[in-house]
N, C-alpha and C positions, 0 to 999 in steps of 0.2 A: 123644625127649623134649626133648633140648636144643633142637631146632628149634622145638618148640612153645613152650618158655619164651622163646626169643629173639623169636618172633613175638608172644607176649603182651606182652613188654617193649616192643617196637617199637610195638604198638598203643596201649599205655598212654602212651608218650612222645608220640605224635601227638595223643592226646586231651587231654593236659595242656599241650601247647605253646601259646604265644600265637597267637591267630588273626591272619591277615595283614590289614592295613588298606589301603584304597585311599588314594592320595595325595590330599591336600586342600590348596587354596590359597585365600586370600581377599584382598580389597582394599576400600578404602573410597573413597567419593566424596562430594563436597559437593553439597548441594541448595541452590540460591539463586535469587533473583529480584531485580530492580531495580524499585523503586517511584519514579516521578518525580512531581514537583509537577504539578498540573493545568495544562494548556496553555490559555491564554486569548488571544483576539485581539479587540480592540475598535476599531470605526470611530470616529475622532476628528473627521475632516474629510472632507467629500465632495470629489470631483473636480469643480471648478467652472471652466468656461472663461470665465466672466464675460459681459459684454454686448459684442456686436460688431454692426457694421452690414454687411449684405450689399450687393452691387452687381451690375452686369451681368457682372462677371468673377468666376469662382470663386476660392476661396482656402482657407486653413487657419488655424486657431487652435491653437497648441500650448502645453501646459503641461509644462515639463520636470520629470520626476520627482525629479531630484537637487537642482536649484537652486530649483524652484518658479517660475521666470521664465516669463511668458507672452509669446509672440511671434505675429505674424500674417504671412501671405504673401498674394500675389495681390490680389484686389479686396476683401479683408476689411479693415475699419477697426476698430481697438480703441477702444471707448468706455470712458472712465474708469469703473471698476466694481471690485467685489471679485472676485477669482479665487483659486483655490488648487489645489494638488496634493492628492490624497487622502492621508490619514494614518491608519495603523493602528498601534495600540500593542499589544504582546504581552507576556505574562509566562510564563516557562518556567523549568525547572531550569537553573541556571547550568552552563556548560561542556558543554551538550548542543547538538546540531545540530537546527535547525528548517528544514523545507522549506516554502517558500511557493508557493502555486499561484494564478494569476490567471485567472479566468473572465470574459471580456468580456461585454458585453450580448448578448443573443440576436441573431444575425445581424450583430453589430457596428453596430447601429443605435440611435439615440436618436430619440424620437418627440415630436411636438407635434400632438396630434390624429391626422390621417391623414398628415401630413407627416413626413418623416424626414431625418436626416443620418447620415453614416457617422462612427463613431469608430474610429480606427485607431492602430496602433503603441502600444497600451497596454503599459506596462512598469513594472517596479519601478525604484527608484533605483539608483545605482551599486553598492550593496552586493549587489544581485542577489537571487535567489530562495532561496539557501541561506545561512542565518544561524547562526553559532556564538554562542550566548547568553553574554553577558558576566557577570561577577560581579554579583550583585544580581538577575539573572534577567530584566531588562526589555529589550525591543528595540522599535525603531520601523521601519516600512516605509512608503515613500511610493510613490504610483502617479501617473503622468502619461500623457498621450495626445495625439493630434491629433484635432481636431474639423473635419471637412471640410465647408465651406460651398459649396453649388452656386451658380452664377450665378443671381441673382434668387431666392435662397432665401426662402420665405415666412417672415414674422415668426412668432415663437412662442417659448415656453420648452420646449426639447427636453431630454428626460431618459429614462433607463433605468437599471436596476440592474445592477451587476456584483459579483462576489464574489471575496474573497481568503480562502484557506484556509491554515491552518498545521498541520503534522504533524511530530511527532517523527521523527527518522531514526535 
């Protein structure tokens, strides 16, 4: 009987003992996101090579993207006229980085009717394609290029569209 009482006590002790718990751990994390000011880019000035005279010798008209200075080479003569580098003004969140992309005219050509000239070496000013936006949030980008005039290039106003895009990085 002693064995039965001991077994009964052992059973009761097991039934009344605290149940075993699985180990548990937890951690917290932060959920967050950054909201930036809207990015804008506006064309202020077109790229304008001005007026030039062609000759029997080919040449080039260049508008420097950094200085805005126009120069001619070869048989091209600069005629007094208005010329300009293209200017784009942007607005973005201060202290962010903006990547500019330049997409030249299709085929690198400017047209006057069925006649065409090549536009080459399109480039941003010396600040380049990556801009760190200063305090205040505004930035300016300039674009220049070369306008390649063939020997005896037909008269005309040559033009085509090109695109500048700005993206947050």
